[in-house]
PQR file of N, CA, C, O and H, with PARSE charges and radii, in Angstrom:
ATOM      1  N   UNK A   1      -5.481  -6.891  -4.614 -0.4000 1.5000
ATOM      2  CA  UNK A   1      -5.104  -5.851  -5.481 -0.0000 2.0000
ATOM      3  C   UNK A   1      -5.037  -6.550  -6.855  0.5500 1.7000
ATOM      4  O   UNK A   1      -4.233  -7.480  -6.810 -0.5500 1.4000
ATOM      5  N   UNK A   2      -5.520  -6.429  -7.852 -0.4000 1.5000
ATOM      6  CA  UNK A   2      -5.697  -7.018  -9.052 -0.0000 2.0000
ATOM      7  C   UNK A   2      -4.161  -6.809 -10.017  0.5500 1.7000
ATOM      8  O   UNK A   2      -3.419  -5.846  -9.827 -0.5500 1.4000
ATOM      9  H   UNK A   2      -6.174  -5.673  -7.889  0.4000 1.0000
ATOM     10  N   UNK A   3      -3.951  -7.610 -10.778 -0.4000 1.5000
ATOM     11  CA  UNK A   3      -2.819  -7.368 -11.331 -0.0000 2.0000
ATOM     12  C   UNK A   3      -2.632  -6.200 -12.105  0.5500 1.7000
ATOM     13  O   UNK A   3      -1.713  -5.387 -12.000 -0.5500 1.4000
ATOM     14  H   UNK A   3      -4.554  -8.393 -10.932  0.4000 1.0000
ATOM     15  N   UNK A   4      -3.688  -6.187 -12.979 -0.4000 1.5000
ATOM     16  CA  UNK A   4      -3.627  -4.723 -13.628 -0.0000 2.0000
ATOM     17  C   UNK A   4      -3.465  -3.451 -12.744  0.5500 1.7000
ATOM     18  O   UNK A   4      -2.841  -2.491 -13.197 -0.5500 1.4000
ATOM     19  H   UNK A   4      -4.434  -6.847 -13.065  0.4000 1.0000
ATOM     20  N   UNK A   5      -3.982  -3.415 -11.554 -0.4000 1.5000
ATOM     21  CA  UNK A   5      -3.646  -2.524 -10.309 -0.0000 2.0000
ATOM     22  C   UNK A   5      -2.251  -2.305  -9.930  0.5500 1.7000
ATOM     23  O   UNK A   5      -1.679  -1.242  -9.691 -0.5500 1.4000
ATOM     24  H   UNK A   5      -4.488  -4.194 -11.185  0.4000 1.0000
ATOM     25  N   UNK A   6      -1.739  -3.686  -9.916 -0.4000 1.5000
ATOM     26  CA  UNK A   6      -0.222  -3.704  -9.442 -0.0000 2.0000
ATOM     27  C   UNK A   6       0.514  -3.241 -10.468  0.5500 1.7000
ATOM     28  O   UNK A   6       1.442  -2.482 -10.190 -0.5500 1.4000
ATOM     29  H   UNK A   6      -2.204  -4.550 -10.111  0.4000 1.0000
ATOM     30  N   UNK A   7       0.308  -3.532 -11.623 -0.4000 1.5000
ATOM     31  CA  UNK A   7       1.274  -2.778 -12.826 -0.0000 2.0000
ATOM     32  C   UNK A   7       1.029  -1.526 -12.757  0.5500 1.7000
ATOM     33  O   UNK A   7       2.061  -0.862 -12.855 -0.5500 1.4000
ATOM     34  H   UNK A   7      -0.446  -4.149 -11.849  0.4000 1.0000
ATOM     35  N   UNK A   8      -0.189  -0.739 -12.588 -0.4000 1.5000
ATOM     36  CA  UNK A   8      -0.372   0.401 -12.950 -0.0000 2.0000
ATOM     37  C   UNK A   8       0.339   1.212 -11.438  0.5500 1.7000
ATOM     38  O   UNK A   8       0.922   2.295 -11.401 -0.5500 1.4000
ATOM     39  H   UNK A   8      -1.028  -1.278 -12.508  0.4000 1.0000
ATOM     40  N   UNK A   9       0.103   0.444 -10.502 -0.4000 1.5000
ATOM     41  CA  UNK A   9       0.870   1.344  -9.441 -0.0000 2.0000
ATOM     42  C   UNK A   9       2.305   1.295  -9.378  0.5500 1.7000
ATOM     43  O   UNK A   9       2.864   2.180  -8.731 -0.5500 1.4000
ATOM     44  H   UNK A   9      -0.370  -0.436 -10.532  0.4000 1.0000
ATOM     45  N   UNK A  10       3.060   0.322  -9.994 -0.4000 1.5000
ATOM     46  CA  UNK A  10       4.360  -0.087 -10.198 -0.0000 2.0000
ATOM     47  C   UNK A  10       4.974   1.302 -10.942  0.5500 1.7000
ATOM     48  O   UNK A  10       5.902   2.063 -10.664 -0.5500 1.4000
ATOM     49  H   UNK A  10       2.606  -0.397 -10.519  0.4000 1.0000
ATOM     50  N   UNK A  11       3.930   1.237 -12.084 -0.4000 1.5000
ATOM     51  CA  UNK A  11       4.374   2.125 -13.255 -0.0000 2.0000
ATOM     52  C   UNK A  11       4.134   3.533 -12.816  0.5500 1.7000
ATOM     53  O   UNK A  11       4.669   4.411 -13.493 -0.5500 1.4000
ATOM     54  H   UNK A  11       3.176   0.619 -12.310  0.4000 1.0000
ATOM     55  N   UNK A  12       3.366   3.903 -11.724 -0.4000 1.5000
ATOM     56  CA  UNK A  12       2.843   5.241 -11.209 -0.0000 2.0000
ATOM     57  C   UNK A  12       3.958   5.634 -10.040  0.5500 1.7000
ATOM     58  O   UNK A  12       4.046   6.709  -9.446 -0.5500 1.4000
ATOM     59  H   UNK A  12       2.931   3.190 -11.174  0.4000 1.0000
ATOM     60  N   UNK A  13       4.616   4.688  -9.915 -0.4000 1.5000
ATOM     61  CA  UNK A  13       5.821   4.838  -8.849 -0.0000 2.0000
ATOM     62  C   UNK A  13       6.993   4.999  -9.485  0.5500 1.7000
ATOM     63  O   UNK A  13       7.965   5.245  -8.770 -0.5500 1.4000
ATOM     64  H   UNK A  13       4.545   3.815 -10.398  0.4000 1.0000
ATOM     65  N   UNK A  14       7.198   4.900 -10.985 -0.4000 1.5000
ATOM     66  CA  UNK A  14       8.387   5.038 -11.639 -0.0000 2.0000
ATOM     67  C   UNK A  14       9.508   3.963 -11.423  0.5500 1.7000
ATOM     68  O   UNK A  14      10.719   4.160 -11.315 -0.5500 1.4000
ATOM     69  H   UNK A  14       6.409   4.700 -11.566  0.4000 1.0000
ATOM     70  N   UNK A  15       8.743   2.652 -11.382 -0.4000 1.5000
ATOM     71  CA  UNK A  15       9.603   1.487 -11.096 -0.0000 2.0000
ATOM     72  C   UNK A  15       9.496   0.786 -12.573  0.5500 1.7000
ATOM     73  O   UNK A  15       8.522   0.983 -13.299 -0.5500 1.4000
ATOM     74  H   UNK A  15       7.760   2.492 -11.470  0.4000 1.0000
ATOM     75  N   UNK A  16      10.496   0.026 -12.910 -0.4000 1.5000
ATOM     76  CA  UNK A  16      10.288  -1.181 -13.939 -0.0000 2.0000
ATOM     77  C   UNK A  16      10.200  -2.328 -13.065  0.5500 1.7000
ATOM     78  O   UNK A  16      10.413  -2.436 -11.857 -0.5500 1.4000
ATOM     79  H   UNK A  16      11.287  -0.134 -12.320  0.4000 1.0000
ATOM     80  N   UNK A  17       9.819  -3.203 -13.989 -0.4000 1.5000
ATOM     81  CA  UNK A  17       9.212  -4.698 -13.028 -0.0000 2.0000
ATOM     82  C   UNK A  17      10.793  -4.986 -12.207  0.5500 1.7000
ATOM     83  O   UNK A  17      10.750  -5.435 -11.062 -0.5500 1.4000
ATOM     84  H   UNK A  17       9.646  -3.115 -14.970  0.4000 1.0000
ATOM     85  N   UNK A  18      11.871  -4.760 -12.723 -0.4000 1.5000
ATOM     86  CA  UNK A  18      13.119  -5.242 -12.447 -0.0000 2.0000
ATOM     87  C   UNK A  18      13.469  -4.568 -11.037  0.5500 1.7000
ATOM     88  O   UNK A  18      13.862  -5.160 -10.032 -0.5500 1.4000
ATOM     89  H   UNK A  18      11.906  -4.395 -13.653  0.4000 1.0000
ATOM     90  N   UNK A  19      13.237  -3.192 -11.189 -0.4000 1.5000
ATOM     91  CA  UNK A  19      13.527  -2.374  -9.812 -0.0000 2.0000
ATOM     92  C   UNK A  19      12.498  -2.752  -8.692  0.5500 1.7000
ATOM     93  O   UNK A  19      12.909  -2.865  -7.538 -0.5500 1.4000
ATOM     94  H   UNK A  19      12.918  -2.710 -12.005  0.4000 1.0000
ATOM     95  N   UNK A  20      11.349  -2.926  -8.950 -0.4000 1.5000
ATOM     96  CA  UNK A  20      10.165  -3.270  -8.217 -0.0000 2.0000
ATOM     97  C   UNK A  20      10.652  -4.532  -7.635  0.5500 1.7000
ATOM     98  O   UNK A  20      10.901  -4.484  -6.430 -0.5500 1.4000
ATOM     99  H   UNK A  20      11.015  -2.835  -9.888  0.4000 1.0000
ATOM    100  N   UNK A  21      10.861  -5.783  -8.312 -0.4000 1.5000
ATOM    101  CA  UNK A  21      11.616  -7.219  -7.611 -0.0000 2.0000
ATOM    102  C   UNK A  21      12.445  -6.620  -6.838  0.5500 1.7000
ATOM    103  O   UNK A  21      12.287  -6.929  -5.657 -0.5500 1.4000
ATOM    104  H   UNK A  21      10.659  -5.823  -9.290  0.4000 1.0000
ATOM    105  N   UNK A  22      13.565  -5.618  -7.111 -0.4000 1.5000
ATOM    106  CA  UNK A  22      14.528  -5.724  -6.266 -0.0000 2.0000
ATOM    107  C   UNK A  22      14.056  -4.506  -4.698  0.5500 1.7000
ATOM    108  O   UNK A  22      14.751  -4.502  -3.682 -0.5500 1.4000
ATOM    109  H   UNK A  22      13.693  -5.366  -8.070  0.4000 1.0000
ATOM    110  N   UNK A  23      13.029  -3.771  -4.829 -0.4000 1.5000
ATOM    111  CA  UNK A  23      12.312  -3.010  -4.105 -0.0000 2.0000
ATOM    112  C   UNK A  23      11.729  -4.176  -2.915  0.5500 1.7000
ATOM    113  O   UNK A  23      12.076  -4.136  -1.734 -0.5500 1.4000
ATOM    114  H   UNK A  23      12.464  -3.774  -5.654  0.4000 1.0000
ATOM    115  N   UNK A  24      10.803  -5.180  -3.478 -0.4000 1.5000
ATOM    116  CA  UNK A  24      10.393  -6.191  -2.957 -0.0000 2.0000
ATOM    117  C   UNK A  24      11.268  -7.225  -2.240  0.5500 1.7000
ATOM    118  O   UNK A  24      10.882  -7.912  -1.293 -0.5500 1.4000
ATOM    119  H   UNK A  24      10.521  -5.212  -4.437  0.4000 1.0000
ATOM    120  N   UNK A  25      12.482  -7.262  -2.790 -0.4000 1.5000
ATOM    121  CA  UNK A  25      13.406  -8.340  -2.393 -0.0000 2.0000
ATOM    122  C   UNK A  25      12.980  -9.675  -2.818  0.5500 1.7000
ATOM    123  O   UNK A  25      13.210 -10.648  -2.101 -0.5500 1.4000
ATOM    124  H   UNK A  25      12.795  -6.704  -3.559  0.4000 1.0000
ATOM    125  N   UNK A  26      12.208  -9.811  -4.248 -0.4000 1.5000
ATOM    126  CA  UNK A  26      11.934 -10.920  -4.553 -0.0000 2.0000
ATOM    127  C   UNK A  26      12.949 -11.111  -5.998  0.5500 1.7000
ATOM    128  O   UNK A  26      13.778 -10.246  -6.282 -0.5500 1.4000
ATOM    129  H   UNK A  26      12.021  -9.020  -4.831  0.4000 1.0000
ATOM    130  N   UNK A  27      12.779 -12.214  -6.751 -0.4000 1.5000
ATOM    131  CA  UNK A  27      13.286 -12.412  -8.215 -0.0000 2.0000
ATOM    132  C   UNK A  27      12.368 -12.038  -9.135  0.5500 1.7000
ATOM    133  O   UNK A  27      11.175 -12.288  -8.964 -0.5500 1.4000
ATOM    134  H   UNK A  27      12.105 -12.917  -6.521  0.4000 1.0000
ATOM    135  N   UNK A  28      12.805 -11.425 -10.161 -0.4000 1.5000
ATOM    136  CA  UNK A  28      12.164 -10.768 -11.331 -0.0000 2.0000
ATOM    137  C   UNK A  28      10.977 -11.932 -11.873  0.5500 1.7000
ATOM    138  O   UNK A  28      10.007 -11.564 -12.536 -0.5500 1.4000
ATOM    139  H   UNK A  28      13.774 -11.222 -10.300  0.4000 1.0000
ATOM    140  N   UNK A  29      11.209 -13.420 -11.482 -0.4000 1.5000
ATOM    141  CA  UNK A  29      10.036 -14.068 -12.144 -0.0000 2.0000
ATOM    142  C   UNK A  29       9.000 -13.994 -11.057  0.5500 1.7000
ATOM    143  O   UNK A  29       7.803 -13.921 -11.335 -0.5500 1.4000
ATOM    144  H   UNK A  29      11.997 -13.719 -10.944  0.4000 1.0000
ATOM    145  N   UNK A  30       9.375 -14.010 -10.023 -0.4000 1.5000
ATOM    146  CA  UNK A  30       8.033 -13.678  -8.985 -0.0000 2.0000
ATOM    147  C   UNK A  30       7.404 -12.404  -8.991  0.5500 1.7000
ATOM    148  O   UNK A  30       6.249 -12.391  -8.566 -0.5500 1.4000
ATOM    149  H   UNK A  30      10.347 -14.069  -9.797  0.4000 1.0000
ATOM    150  N   UNK A  31       7.963 -11.184  -9.425 -0.4000 1.5000
ATOM    151  CA  UNK A  31       7.129 -10.275  -9.503 -0.0000 2.0000
ATOM    152  C   UNK A  31       6.440 -10.013 -11.102  0.5500 1.7000
ATOM    153  O   UNK A  31       5.590  -9.167 -11.377 -0.5500 1.4000
ATOM    154  H   UNK A  31       8.901 -11.195  -9.771  0.4000 1.0000
ATOM    155  N   UNK A  32       7.052 -10.961 -12.007 -0.4000 1.5000
ATOM    156  CA  UNK A  32       6.542 -10.885 -13.095 -0.0000 2.0000
ATOM    157  C   UNK A  32       4.969 -11.754 -13.063  0.5500 1.7000
ATOM    158  O   UNK A  32       3.933 -11.533 -13.689 -0.5500 1.4000
ATOM    159  H   UNK A  32       7.743 -11.648 -11.783  0.4000 1.0000
ATOM    160  N   UNK A  33       5.266 -12.651 -12.203 -0.4000 1.5000
ATOM    161  CA  UNK A  33       3.903 -13.636 -11.867 -0.0000 2.0000
ATOM    162  C   UNK A  33       3.131 -13.026 -11.215  0.5500 1.7000
ATOM    163  O   UNK A  33       1.981 -13.445 -11.346 -0.5500 1.4000
ATOM    164  H   UNK A  33       6.108 -12.831 -11.695  0.4000 1.0000
ATOM    165  N   UNK A  34       3.279 -11.933 -10.337 -0.4000 1.5000
ATOM    166  CA  UNK A  34       2.472 -11.206  -9.620 -0.0000 2.0000
ATOM    167  C   UNK A  34       1.543 -10.405 -10.525  0.5500 1.7000
ATOM    168  O   UNK A  34       0.321 -10.260 -10.511 -0.5500 1.4000
ATOM    169  H   UNK A  34       4.213 -11.592 -10.231  0.4000 1.0000
ATOM    170  N   UNK A  35       2.698  -9.833 -11.477 -0.4000 1.5000
ATOM    171  CA  UNK A  35       1.949  -8.656 -12.279 -0.0000 2.0000
ATOM    172  C   UNK A  35       1.199  -9.099 -13.200  0.5500 1.7000
ATOM    173  O   UNK A  35       0.566  -8.292 -13.881 -0.5500 1.4000
ATOM    174  H   UNK A  35       3.691  -9.951 -11.489  0.4000 1.0000
ATOM    175  N   UNK A  36       1.086 -10.629 -13.459 -0.4000 1.5000
ATOM    176  CA  UNK A  36       0.258 -11.527 -14.567 -0.0000 2.0000
ATOM    177  C   UNK A  36      -0.685 -12.116 -14.023  0.5500 1.7000
ATOM    178  O   UNK A  36      -1.397 -12.807 -14.752 -0.5500 1.4000
ATOM    179  H   UNK A  36       1.601 -11.284 -12.906  0.4000 1.0000
ATOM    180  N   UNK A  37      -0.942 -12.049 -12.812 -0.4000 1.5000
ATOM    181  CA  UNK A  37      -1.881 -12.881 -12.166 -0.0000 2.0000
ATOM    182  C   UNK A  37      -1.853 -14.226 -12.081  0.5500 1.7000
ATOM    183  O   UNK A  37      -2.862 -14.926 -12.012 -0.5500 1.4000
ATOM    184  H   UNK A  37      -0.364 -11.489 -12.220  0.4000 1.0000
ATOM    185  N   UNK A  38      -0.307 -14.770 -12.082 -0.4000 1.5000
ATOM    186  CA  UNK A  38      -0.072 -16.145 -11.941 -0.0000 2.0000
ATOM    187  C   UNK A  38       0.120 -16.515 -10.768  0.5500 1.7000
ATOM    188  O   UNK A  38      -0.013 -17.728 -10.606 -0.5500 1.4000
ATOM    189  H   UNK A  38       0.513 -14.201 -12.138  0.4000 1.0000
ATOM    190  N   UNK A  39       0.471 -15.736  -9.592 -0.4000 1.5000
ATOM    191  CA  UNK A  39       0.506 -15.939  -8.436 -0.0000 2.0000
ATOM    192  C   UNK A  39      -0.325 -14.556  -7.494  0.5500 1.7000
ATOM    193  O   UNK A  39      -0.501 -13.448  -8.001 -0.5500 1.4000
ATOM    194  H   UNK A  39       0.579 -14.750  -9.723  0.4000 1.0000
ATOM    195  N   UNK A  40      -0.692 -14.863  -6.289 -0.4000 1.5000
ATOM    196  CA  UNK A  40      -1.297 -13.571  -5.768 -0.0000 2.0000
ATOM    197  C   UNK A  40      -0.273 -12.890  -5.354  0.5500 1.7000
ATOM    198  O   UNK A  40       0.837 -13.417  -5.277 -0.5500 1.4000
ATOM    199  H   UNK A  40      -0.549 -15.763  -5.877  0.4000 1.0000
ATOM    200  N   UNK A  41      -0.508 -11.526  -5.002 -0.4000 1.5000
ATOM    201  CA  UNK A  41       0.350 -10.515  -4.464 -0.0000 2.0000
ATOM    202  C   UNK A  41       0.368 -10.635  -2.908  0.5500 1.7000
ATOM    203  O   UNK A  41      -0.637 -10.238  -2.319 -0.5500 1.4000
ATOM    204  H   UNK A  41      -1.410 -11.098  -5.065  0.4000 1.0000
ATOM    205  N   UNK A  42       1.173 -11.029  -2.343 -0.4000 1.5000
ATOM    206  CA  UNK A  42       1.349 -11.091  -1.047 -0.0000 2.0000
ATOM    207  C   UNK A  42       0.553  -9.769  -0.249  0.5500 1.7000
ATOM    208  O   UNK A  42       0.827  -8.686  -0.766 -0.5500 1.4000
ATOM    209  H   UNK A  42       1.990 -11.352  -2.822  0.4000 1.0000
ATOM    210  N   UNK A  43      -0.202  -9.716   0.699 -0.4000 1.5000
ATOM    211  CA  UNK A  43      -0.623  -8.423   1.527 -0.0000 2.0000
ATOM    212  C   UNK A  43       0.461  -7.425   1.890  0.5500 1.7000
ATOM    213  O   UNK A  43       0.323  -6.242   1.578 -0.5500 1.4000
ATOM    214  H   UNK A  43      -0.424 -10.596   1.119  0.4000 1.0000
ATOM    215  N   UNK A  44       1.562  -7.868   2.555 -0.4000 1.5000
ATOM    216  CA  UNK A  44       2.587  -6.959   2.951 -0.0000 2.0000
ATOM    217  C   UNK A  44       2.913  -6.361   1.486  0.5500 1.7000
ATOM    218  O   UNK A  44       2.822  -5.137   1.577 -0.5500 1.4000
ATOM    219  H   UNK A  44       1.674  -8.829   2.809  0.4000 1.0000
ATOM    220  N   UNK A  45       3.181  -6.658   0.467 -0.4000 1.5000
ATOM    221  CA  UNK A  45       3.561  -6.086  -0.496 -0.0000 2.0000
ATOM    222  C   UNK A  45       2.384  -4.999  -1.186  0.5500 1.7000
ATOM    223  O   UNK A  45       2.734  -3.946  -1.719 -0.5500 1.4000
ATOM    224  H   UNK A  45       3.255  -7.653   0.394  0.4000 1.0000
ATOM    225  N   UNK A  46       1.328  -5.318  -1.111 -0.4000 1.5000
ATOM    226  CA  UNK A  46       0.138  -4.543  -1.357 -0.0000 2.0000
ATOM    227  C   UNK A  46       0.132  -3.389  -0.369  0.5500 1.7000
ATOM    228  O   UNK A  46       0.087  -2.235  -0.793 -0.5500 1.4000
ATOM    229  H   UNK A  46       1.044  -6.174  -0.678  0.4000 1.0000
ATOM    230  N   UNK A  47       0.170  -3.617   0.750 -0.4000 1.5000
ATOM    231  CA  UNK A  47       0.289  -2.524   1.995 -0.0000 2.0000
ATOM    232  C   UNK A  47       1.317  -1.858   1.884  0.5500 1.7000
ATOM    233  O   UNK A  47       1.249  -0.809   2.524 -0.5500 1.4000
ATOM    234  H   UNK A  47       0.207  -4.555   1.095  0.4000 1.0000
ATOM    235  N   UNK A  48       2.627  -2.070   1.130 -0.4000 1.5000
ATOM    236  CA  UNK A  48       3.774  -1.224   1.135 -0.0000 2.0000
ATOM    237  C   UNK A  48       3.476  -0.285  -0.185  0.5500 1.7000
ATOM    238  O   UNK A  48       3.916   0.855  -0.327 -0.5500 1.4000
ATOM    239  H   UNK A  48       2.682  -2.923   0.610  0.4000 1.0000
ATOM    240  N   UNK A  49       2.607  -1.020  -1.160 -0.4000 1.5000
ATOM    241  CA  UNK A  49       2.467  -0.124  -2.285 -0.0000 2.0000
ATOM    242  C   UNK A  49       1.611   1.183  -1.983  0.5500 1.7000
ATOM    243  O   UNK A  49       1.866   2.301  -2.429 -0.5500 1.4000
ATOM    244  H   UNK A  49       2.250  -1.947  -1.045  0.4000 1.0000
ATOM    245  N   UNK A  50       0.344   0.780  -0.982 -0.4000 1.5000
ATOM    246  CA  UNK A  50      -0.509   1.556  -0.351 -0.0000 2.0000
ATOM    247  C   UNK A  50       0.045   3.054   0.116  0.5500 1.7000
ATOM    248  O   UNK A  50      -0.344   4.197  -0.127 -0.5500 1.4000
ATOM    249  H   UNK A  50       0.138  -0.129  -0.620  0.4000 1.0000
ATOM    250  N   UNK A  51       1.331   2.408   1.041 -0.4000 1.5000
ATOM    251  CA  UNK A  51       2.104   3.211   1.731 -0.0000 2.0000
ATOM    252  C   UNK A  51       2.626   4.384   0.910  0.5500 1.7000
ATOM    253  O   UNK A  51       2.343   5.577   1.015 -0.5500 1.4000
ATOM    254  H   UNK A  51       1.647   1.480   1.238  0.4000 1.0000
ATOM    255  N   UNK A  52       3.601   3.657  -0.084 -0.4000 1.5000
ATOM    256  CA  UNK A  52       4.134   4.476  -1.103 -0.0000 2.0000
ATOM    257  C   UNK A  52       3.337   5.650  -1.513  0.5500 1.7000
ATOM    258  O   UNK A  52       3.642   6.840  -1.421 -0.5500 1.4000
ATOM    259  H   UNK A  52       3.831   2.688  -0.170  0.4000 1.0000
ATOM    260  N   UNK A  53       2.054   5.004  -2.074 -0.4000 1.5000
ATOM    261  CA  UNK A  53       1.122   5.944  -2.790 -0.0000 2.0000
ATOM    262  C   UNK A  53       0.823   6.680  -1.913  0.5500 1.7000
ATOM    263  O   UNK A  53       0.947   7.842  -2.303 -0.5500 1.4000
ATOM    264  H   UNK A  53       1.807   4.038  -2.149  0.4000 1.0000
ATOM    265  N   UNK A  54       0.461   6.611  -0.834 -0.4000 1.5000
ATOM    266  CA  UNK A  54      -0.180   7.523   0.327 -0.0000 2.0000
ATOM    267  C   UNK A  54       0.788   8.741   0.848  0.5500 1.7000
ATOM    268  O   UNK A  54       0.350   9.803   1.289 -0.5500 1.4000
ATOM    269  H   UNK A  54       0.361   5.668  -0.518  0.4000 1.0000
ATOM    270  N   UNK A  55       2.042   8.439   0.736 -0.4000 1.5000
ATOM    271  CA  UNK A  55       3.025   9.243   1.405 -0.0000 2.0000
ATOM    272  C   UNK A  55       3.758   9.895   0.291  0.5500 1.7000
ATOM    273  O   UNK A  55       4.830  10.471   0.479 -0.5500 1.4000
ATOM    274  H   UNK A  55       2.397   7.575   0.378  0.4000 1.0000
ATOM    275  N   UNK A  56       3.031   9.781  -1.175 -0.4000 1.5000
ATOM    276  CA  UNK A  56       3.717  10.137  -2.389 -0.0000 2.0000
ATOM    277  C   UNK A  56       5.215   9.826  -2.388  0.5500 1.7000
ATOM    278  O   UNK A  56       5.919  10.804  -2.639 -0.5500 1.4000
ATOM    279  H   UNK A  56       2.161   9.312  -1.328  0.4000 1.0000
ATOM    280  N   UNK A  57       5.815   8.737  -2.172 -0.4000 1.5000
ATOM    281  CA  UNK A  57       6.995   8.369  -1.951 -0.0000 2.0000
ATOM    282  C   UNK A  57       7.430   7.513  -3.202  0.5500 1.7000
ATOM    283  O   UNK A  57       6.947   6.381  -3.165 -0.5500 1.4000
ATOM    284  H   UNK A  57       5.242   7.943  -1.969  0.4000 1.0000
ATOM    285  N   UNK A  58       8.280   7.789  -4.380 -0.4000 1.5000
ATOM    286  CA  UNK A  58       8.525   7.755  -5.483 -0.0000 2.0000
ATOM    287  C   UNK A  58       9.386   6.066  -5.219  0.5500 1.7000
ATOM    288  O   UNK A  58      10.039   5.779  -4.216 -0.5500 1.4000
ATOM    289  H   UNK A  58       8.672   8.708  -4.410  0.4000 1.0000
ATOM    290  N   UNK A  59       9.197   5.360  -6.149 -0.4000 1.5000
ATOM    291  CA  UNK A  59      10.084   4.149  -6.007 -0.0000 2.0000
ATOM    292  C   UNK A  59      11.467   4.205  -5.805  0.5500 1.7000
ATOM    293  O   UNK A  59      11.992   3.631  -4.851 -0.5500 1.4000
ATOM    294  H   UNK A  59       8.667   5.593  -6.964  0.4000 1.0000
ATOM    295  N   UNK A  60      12.012   4.761  -6.515 -0.4000 1.5000
ATOM    296  CA  UNK A  60      13.482   5.378  -6.313 -0.0000 2.0000
ATOM    297  C   UNK A  60      13.630   5.870  -5.284  0.5500 1.7000
ATOM    298  O   UNK A  60      14.575   5.324  -4.714 -0.5500 1.4000
ATOM    299  H   UNK A  60      11.585   5.228  -7.291  0.4000 1.0000
ATOM    300  N   UNK A  61      13.047   6.897  -4.511 -0.4000 1.5000
ATOM    301  CA  UNK A  61      13.246   7.137  -3.181 -0.0000 2.0000
ATOM    302  C   UNK A  61      13.190   6.139  -2.020  0.5500 1.7000
ATOM    303  O   UNK A  61      13.889   6.271  -1.015 -0.5500 1.4000
ATOM    304  H   UNK A  61      12.279   7.340  -4.974  0.4000 1.0000
ATOM    305  N   UNK A  62      12.394   5.215  -2.190 -0.4000 1.5000
ATOM    306  CA  UNK A  62      12.224   4.116  -1.365 -0.0000 2.0000
ATOM    307  C   UNK A  62      13.415   3.037  -1.275  0.5500 1.7000
ATOM    308  O   UNK A  62      13.863   2.489  -0.268 -0.5500 1.4000
ATOM    309  H   UNK A  62      11.826   5.108  -3.006  0.4000 1.0000
ATOM    310  N   UNK A  63      13.796   2.893  -2.616 -0.4000 1.5000
ATOM    311  CA  UNK A  63      14.902   2.067  -2.898 -0.0000 2.0000
ATOM    312  C   UNK A  63      16.103   2.546  -2.071  0.5500 1.7000
ATOM    313  O   UNK A  63      16.813   1.849  -1.346 -0.5500 1.4000
ATOM    314  H   UNK A  63      13.432   3.338  -3.434  0.4000 1.0000
ATOM    315  N   UNK A  64      16.218   4.084  -2.351 -0.4000 1.5000
ATOM    316  CA  UNK A  64      17.351   4.592  -1.356 -0.0000 2.0000
ATOM    317  C   UNK A  64      17.389   4.586  -0.144  0.5500 1.7000
ATOM    318  O   UNK A  64      18.426   4.519   0.515 -0.5500 1.4000
ATOM    319  H   UNK A  64      15.641   4.651  -2.940  0.4000 1.0000
ATOM    320  N   UNK A  65      16.142   4.663   0.343 -0.4000 1.5000
ATOM    321  CA  UNK A  65      16.045   4.665   2.089 -0.0000 2.0000
ATOM    322  C   UNK A  65      16.547   3.202   2.562  0.5500 1.7000
ATOM    323  O   UNK A  65      17.414   2.969   3.404 -0.5500 1.4000
ATOM    324  H   UNK A  65      15.300   4.718  -0.192  0.4000 1.0000
ATOM    325  N   UNK A  66      15.809   2.298   1.831 -0.4000 1.5000
ATOM    326  CA  UNK A  66      15.687   0.856   2.044 -0.0000 2.0000
ATOM    327  C   UNK A  66      17.313   0.432   1.871  0.5500 1.7000
ATOM    328  O   UNK A  66      17.836  -0.417   2.592 -0.5500 1.4000
ATOM    329  H   UNK A  66      15.105   2.488   1.147  0.4000 1.0000
ATOM    330  N   UNK A  67      17.938   1.062   0.938 -0.4000 1.5000
ATOM    331  CA  UNK A  67      19.447   0.317   0.564 -0.0000 2.0000
ATOM    332  C   UNK A  67      20.311   1.007   1.592  0.5500 1.7000
ATOM    333  O   UNK A  67      21.456   0.603   1.794 -0.5500 1.4000
ATOM    334  H   UNK A  67      17.513   1.752   0.352  0.4000 1.0000
ATOM    335  N   UNK A  68      19.772   2.098   2.293 -0.4000 1.5000
ATOM    336  CA  UNK A  68      20.672   2.860   3.347 -0.0000 2.0000
ATOM    337  C   UNK A  68      20.572   2.165   4.582  0.5500 1.7000
ATOM    338  O   UNK A  68      21.558   2.052   5.311 -0.5500 1.4000
ATOM    339  H   UNK A  68      18.842   2.426   2.129  0.4000 1.0000
ATOM    340  N   UNK A  69      19.313   1.625   4.919 -0.4000 1.5000
ATOM    341  CA  UNK A  69      18.955   0.889   6.138 -0.0000 2.0000
ATOM    342  C   UNK A  69      19.634  -0.183   6.117  0.5500 1.7000
ATOM    343  O   UNK A  69      20.372  -0.381   7.082 -0.5500 1.4000
ATOM    344  H   UNK A  69      18.512   1.717   4.327  0.4000 1.0000
ATOM    345  N   UNK A  70      19.594  -1.123   5.090 -0.4000 1.5000
ATOM    346  CA  UNK A  70      20.483  -2.147   5.004 -0.0000 2.0000
ATOM    347  C   UNK A  70      21.864  -2.112   5.274  0.5500 1.7000
ATOM    348  O   UNK A  70      22.349  -2.948   6.035 -0.5500 1.4000
ATOM    349  H   UNK A  70      18.994  -0.961   4.306  0.4000 1.0000
ATOM    350  N   UNK A  71      22.672  -1.099   4.652 -0.4000 1.5000
ATOM    351  CA  UNK A  71      24.062  -0.871   4.894 -0.0000 2.0000
ATOM    352  C   UNK A  71      24.228  -0.313   6.374  0.5500 1.7000
ATOM    353  O   UNK A  71      25.344  -0.459   6.872 -0.5500 1.4000
ATOM    354  H   UNK A  71      22.278  -0.420   4.033  0.4000 1.0000
ATOM    355  N   UNK A  72      23.374   0.229   7.033 -0.4000 1.5000
ATOM    356  CA  UNK A  72      23.318   0.663   8.457 -0.0000 2.0000
ATOM    357  C   UNK A  72      23.726  -0.655   9.269  0.5500 1.7000
ATOM    358  O   UNK A  72      24.775  -0.841   9.886 -0.5500 1.4000
ATOM    359  H   UNK A  72      22.467   0.349   6.628  0.4000 1.0000
ATOM    360  N   UNK A  73      22.577  -1.575   9.108 -0.4000 1.5000
ATOM    361  CA  UNK A  73      22.612  -2.721  10.041 -0.0000 2.0000
ATOM    362  C   UNK A  73      23.636  -3.759   9.961  0.5500 1.7000
ATOM    363  O   UNK A  73      23.628  -4.697  10.758 -0.5500 1.4000
ATOM    364  H   UNK A  73      21.725  -1.424   8.607  0.4000 1.0000
TER
END
């Protein structure tokens, strides 16, 4: 996934870069580097984005599910 596609997808999911960093479990600087092409976007992150788009899951919904899952563990 190219950086511009990454940024577009994050926006399409209704996420800020801060929220996206939290969703991926990385710091904001790492996400900024992905978004600007300074670092490659890891394949699992790309697959997760494709899953969210395919299932029409908004970023906020995914964050709620992941947050509740972490609390259960």
